[in-house]
VOGU-3710 file (C-alpha; in Angstrom, 3 decimals, decimal comma):
1> mkdinfkqte> 96,262/75,122/76,433  98,777/77,083/74,048  98,882/80,734/73,718  97,346/81,540/70,374  99,882/84,292/70,266  102,907/82,462/70,862  105,441/83,829/68,068  106,061/80,184/66,700  102,183/79,500/66,228  102,514/79,319/62,463
11> dtlfleeehi> 105,267/76,818/63,007  103,501/74,598/65,622  100,494/74,160/63,539  102,803/71,373/61,889  106,062/70,879/63,546  107,247/69,676/66,659  109,914/71,480/69,088  112,982/69,550/66,982  111,723/71,059/63,894  111,491/74,172/65,023
21> ilreqlkkfv> 115,190/74,150/66,506  116,400/72,414/63,189  115,244/75,469/61,361  116,967/77,820/63,361  119,901/76,082/63,201  119,801/75,874/59,253  119,134/79,187/59,144  122,329/80,213/61,306  124,314/77,741/58,975  122,814/79,561/55,634
31> etevkpvaqn> 124,064/82,847/56,763  127,322/81,978/57,938  128,805/79,238/55,784  126,760/79,103/52,372  126,004/82,984/51,631  129,288/84,666/52,323  131,137/82,116/49,745  128,649/80,460/47,664  129,077/82,529/44,647  132,604/80,703/44,412
41> weyngfipre> 130,923/77,907/43,991  128,540/79,026/41,242  131,875/80,083/39,304  133,450/76,924/40,008  130,699/74,806/39,244  130,628/72,497/42,735  130,592/72,500/46,446  133,711/71,695/47,987  133,530/68,520/50,047  134,530/70,367/53,300
51> vfkkmgtlgf> 130,939/71,683/53,082  129,256/68,250/53,144  131,622/67,219/55,894  130,310/70,191/58,046  126,666/69,513/57,219  127,545/66,051/58,128  129,033/66,929/61,731  126,238/69,316/62,261  123,205/66,544/61,623  122,192/67,903/58,332
61> lgityptefg> 122,696/64,946/56,135  121,136/62,432/58,259  117,875/63,775/59,582  115,413/61,459/59,041  118,046/58,337/59,420  118,512/55,899/62,164  120,210/57,065/65,112  122,256/53,935/64,736  124,121/55,411/61,443  124,500/58,869/62,835
71> gsemdvrgsv> 120,894/60,282/61,995  118,720/62,175/63,854  115,597/59,976/62,907  112,911/62,592/62,809  109,853/62,370/60,603  109,739/63,546/56,893  108,752/66,803/57,933  112,276/67,615/59,396  113,627/66,938/55,295  110,764/69,487/54,834
81> vfaeelgkst> 112,018/72,017/56,975  115,564/71,167/55,639  114,784/71,852/51,915  112,564/75,352/52,524  115,528/76,820/54,626  118,008/75,581/51,974  115,542/77,152/49,237  115,833/80,236/51,151  119,525/80,589/50,656  119,212/81,778/46,802
91> fsgfaiaslv> 121,948/79,211/46,010  119,583/76,593/44,810  122,471/74,301/43,151  123,711/74,428/46,889  119,979/72,957/47,794  119,625/70,764/45,090  123,003/68,789/45,741  122,276/68,751/49,310  118,843/67,016/48,590  119,814/64,922/46,068
101> htdmasvhll> 122,761/63,293/48,715  120,208/63,192/51,406  116,609/62,855/49,896  116,793/61,410/46,575  119,713/59,057/46,174  120,883/57,627/49,461  117,031/57,318/50,273  117,442/54,085/47,922  119,890/52,713/50,166  117,680/53,370/53,442
111> nagnieqkek> 114,646/52,076/51,947  115,871/48,834/50,081  119,508/48,367/51,572  120,172/45,154/53,437  122,053/45,377/56,817  125,256/44,865/55,489  124,891/47,378/52,537  123,742/49,716/54,983  126,733/49,032/57,477  128,948/49,440/54,659
121> ylsdivsgnk> 127,744/52,857/53,149  124,911/54,755/55,366  127,499/56,059/58,077  129,838/57,508/55,539  126,862/59,160/53,712  125,198/60,734/56,992  128,849/61,947/57,782  129,506/63,808/54,413  132,485/61,454/54,262  130,988/60,274/51,037
131> iscvavtepn> 128,883/61,833/48,541  126,052/60,042/46,783  123,810/60,359/43,350  121,065/58,587/41,811  121,572/57,893/38,132  118,240/57,076/36,475  117,787/59,556/33,746  119,029/59,045/29,826  119,077/60,626/26,916  115,986/59,013/25,725
141> agsdvknirt> 114,419/58,424/29,098  113,700/61,268/31,416  110,219/60,940/33,364  109,394/57,774/31,070  111,905/55,554/33,663  110,369/52,475/32,253  112,116/53,268/28,766  115,821/53,193/30,215  117,969/51,405/27,929  120,971/50,475/30,251
151> kaqkvgnkyi> 121,251/47,073/30,729  123,175/44,643/33,529  123,682/40,982/32,410  125,063/38,556/35,401  128,000/37,034/34,504  129,275/34,800/36,914  129,143/36,499/40,730  129,046/39,808/38,739  126,973/41,835/36,766  127,944/44,083/33,927
161> ingskifitn> 126,318/47,421/33,193  126,590/48,970/29,351  124,681/52,265/28,956  124,536/56,082/29,787  123,023/58,430/31,862  122,855/62,195/31,796  121,664/65,185/33,791  123,052/63,130/36,873  123,187/65,918/39,911  126,514/65,293/42,064
171> gvhadiyfva> 127,771/62,966/39,261  130,992/64,246/38,836  132,480/64,524/42,373  130,118/61,443/43,870  131,632/58,483/45,409  128,226/56,307/45,659  126,131/55,909/42,723  122,664/54,561/42,760  122,280/53,006/39,429  118,889/51,943/37,502
181> aktndalqqs> 119,462/49,125/34,730  117,584/46,491/32,932  118,055/43,376/34,266  115,364/41,099/32,049  113,891/42,379/28,836  111,576/39,493/28,936  109,614/40,676/31,417  107,179/43,482/31,295  108,771/46,971/31,535  107,880/47,757/35,186
191> asitmfivkk> 109,305/44,389/36,176  112,643/44,630/34,380  114,476/47,267/36,157  117,169/46,754/39,102  118,876/49,214/41,221  122,910/48,772/41,652  125,423/50,532/44,129  128,203/51,374/42,044  131,263/53,032/43,702  133,475/55,471/41,820
201> dnpglivnkq> 136,256/53,176/41,211  134,466/50,371/39,703  136,191/49,496/36,293  133,953/50,515/33,742  132,169/53,651/35,373  133,171/56,681/33,445  132,376/60,510/33,920  132,553/61,601/30,551  131,998/65,508/31,424  130,509/67,888/33,483
211> ldkhgwrcsd> 127,460/69,718/31,711  127,052/73,518/31,591  123,589/74,248/33,032  121,559/77,791/32,714  120,808/77,153/36,327  121,917/75,489/39,589  125,243/76,293/38,641  126,810/75,180/41,761  125,952/71,731/41,852  127,761/69,338/39,460
221> taelffqdce> 125,832/67,959/36,855  127,369/64,863/35,001  127,026/62,474/31,997  127,962/59,150/32,666  129,183/56,225/30,828  129,035/52,524/31,672  131,229/50,669/29,580  131,718/46,686/30,771  131,277/48,085/34,306  131,905/45,322/36,622
231> veeadvlgtl> 129,383/45,325/39,910  129,572/42,535/42,382  126,143/40,331/42,966  126,506/41,863/46,689  125,866/45,434/45,445  122,391/44,552/44,103  120,376/46,723/45,950  116,846/45,766/46,738  114,951/42,975/45,134  116,133/41,830/41,660
241> hkgfyaimqn> 113,867/43,314/38,715  112,001/45,446/41,482  113,815/48,542/41,048  111,039/50,809/38,941  108,784/50,534/42,115  111,498/51,424/44,378  112,117/54,493/41,966  108,507/55,135/42,134  108,390/54,763/45,875  110,996/57,269/46,492
251> fqnerlvmga> 109,897/59,862/43,845  107,342/60,756/46,567  109,748/61,916/48,698  111,892/63,602/46,091  108,819/65,187/44,564  107,626/66,596/48,170  111,179/68,014/49,366  111,488/69,899/45,667  108,286/71,542/46,746  109,310/72,741/49,946
261> mamgeaqaai> 112,705/74,056/48,168  110,526/75,700/45,831  108,599/77,655/48,141  111,857/78,236/50,095  112,760/80,016/46,994  109,573/81,824/46,434  109,986/83,091/49,865  113,306/84,307/49,446  112,258/86,260/46,308  109,467/87,975/47,734
271> ditveyvkqr> 111,247/89,037/50,827  113,977/90,750/48,424  111,837/92,347/46,168  109,764/93,727/49,436  113,071/95,314/50,810  114,021/96,491/47,417  110,838/98,141/46,210  110,305/99,865/49,631  113,782/101,746/48,699  113,541/102,080/45,174
281> dafggklwek> 112,851/105,560/43,783  110,730/106,036/40,998  108,156/108,602/39,673  108,549/110,622/42,274  108,297/108,311/45,432  108,932/104,647/46,494  107,951/101,406/44,199  106,084/100,377/47,356  103,810/103,172/47,252  102,133/102,246/43,703
291> qtvrhklael> 99,405/99,983/44,690  99,701/97,673/41,716  102,881/96,863/42,960  101,886/95,999/46,595  98,805/94,040/45,390  100,910/91,793/43,019  103,387/91,224/45,704  100,702/90,808/48,462  98,773/88,330/45,838  101,685/86,071/45,205
301> qskvtaarym> 102,623/86,249/49,262  99,223/84,537/49,599  99,788/81,761/46,936  103,161/81,112/48,545  101,731/80,800/51,679  98,826/78,673/50,703  101,162/76,396/48,730  103,318/75,849/52,033  100,863/75,043/53,936  99,857/72,079/51,326
311> vygvankvrl> 103,170/70,764/51,543  103,657/70,646/55,381  100,192/69,505/55,705  100,906/66,437/53,240  103,920/65,788/55,171  102,140/65,424/57,931  99,928/62,553/56,167  103,469/60,973/55,351  104,205/61,027/58,742  100,911/59,147/59,598
321> gidvikevsm> 101,577/56,546/56,796  98,633/58,054/54,625  98,908/57,312/50,742  99,754/60,723/49,077  100,780/60,309/45,408  97,948/62,414/44,268  98,798/65,166/46,990  102,547/64,652/45,981  101,759/65,377/42,446  99,779/68,220/43,011
331> ikvlcgelvn> 102,505/69,762/45,096  104,976/69,327/42,103  102,494/70,991/39,959  101,352/73,863/42,000  105,147/74,917/43,341  107,071/74,077/40,540  104,832/76,644/38,477  104,196/78,908/41,308  107,965/79,630/41,887  108,449/80,480/38,463
341> kvmytclqfh> 105,564/83,165/38,572  106,971/84,564/41,393  110,420/84,982/39,995  109,302/86,775/36,580  107,221/89,124/38,872  110,064/89,940/41,822  112,811/90,101/38,649  110,353/92,663/36,747  110,013/94,490/39,682  113,719/95,024/40,002
351> ggtgymtgte> 114,233/96,292/36,300  117,350/96,312/34,743  119,205/95,484/38,124  117,293/91,982/38,439  118,521/91,322/34,777  122,212/91,598/35,783  124,418/88,614/36,556  125,439/88,248/40,150  122,256/89,662/41,478  120,126/87,499/44,137
361> ierltrdara> 117,148/87,598/42,015  118,994/87,207/38,488  120,219/83,786/40,172  116,988/82,988/41,819  114,957/83,220/38,671  117,432/80,874/36,830  117,675/78,341/39,143  113,886/78,124/39,727  113,234/77,343/36,047  114,044/73,553/36,627
371> qsigggatev> 111,537/73,436/39,389  108,800/72,514/36,565  111,180/69,975/35,079  113,633/68,121/37,008  111,950/65,348/39,661  108,781/64,853/37,320  107,841/67,692/34,639  104,583/69,621/35,195  102,765/67,638/32,706  103,513/64,002/33,966
381> mleevakrm> 102,491/65,314/37,195  98,988/66,551/35,766  98,622/63,284/34,305  99,395/61,578/37,700  96,674/63,904/39,506  94,013/63,253/36,486  94,556/59,365/36,763  93,289/59,597/40,191  90,597/62,168/39,922
//
């Protein structure tokens, strides 16, 4: 029988030894390879390729991928640990750029690719030699995926793609783009979309510009144009006209890891703020001595811990093959809203210092705002929950 006082008890409720080892490796990487230099990434608006390659060498970019392609073949709990620890880095642009590569873009290839496609692309993705992104969102279609307007027309043994995409994370520096396009207007909307593999050097793919964002500033975000973009028939990803269902399937993983990332961010903010208020002199004592400050932080910590447990509990259900659309939608709502409440209070307790550019709490607060928007807006997720009540 396990000792209930074992120091790792909290983790061992949900995780195996391999996940706990992974967490420690990620903590070390964040402290030594991210925090000392990531402010430069914020200024430059992108993460150097060498960082992805180093993460690939350490095995971080293939946590759930097959060993034959260089992965570790862990279950989804590995991705949740990865997302949470990157969220704690306080550089959420770095976290989302990494997660898009591992858990939002290349999963399309992992889940739907044929053996030839996987052999051609997966090893480079897992090693960090190639950066990936997913291009679904358009100026007139965000969460409303069925209404995308980008089209792909078959001409001979190729497809010609025309249209545009926007808010594409990693879109400026990516090498491989997983692109959604309509392939049959005659079919119902949910049966008219196909996914394609588009390479950076495909004729007709244009990275129009890098977008300037409120937060997530060290992740590059692009507007893309497709002007008679040529794609080989061999780069159709998955079943023709079934791309919508692939997107919906992969959204579940995306929303789960975003929940984990958000709780990593929230925990980092609470830890930073507790340390600050214990040192900050005000009104003849430390801010921590004020009951209202202590109690508010204690209340937030209680909510973050409960939400974190939900994330790991649902990850376990995913591991067991249980349908979790309702629960994952709940996580996206709960964590996306909660992280913003945490940031509001933590910045407030920092006072003027927290409002200054360059402080951890100011950056965390800006970055957290996207959590209730990206990957499924709160309002859309609430409807997904309501439909299943």
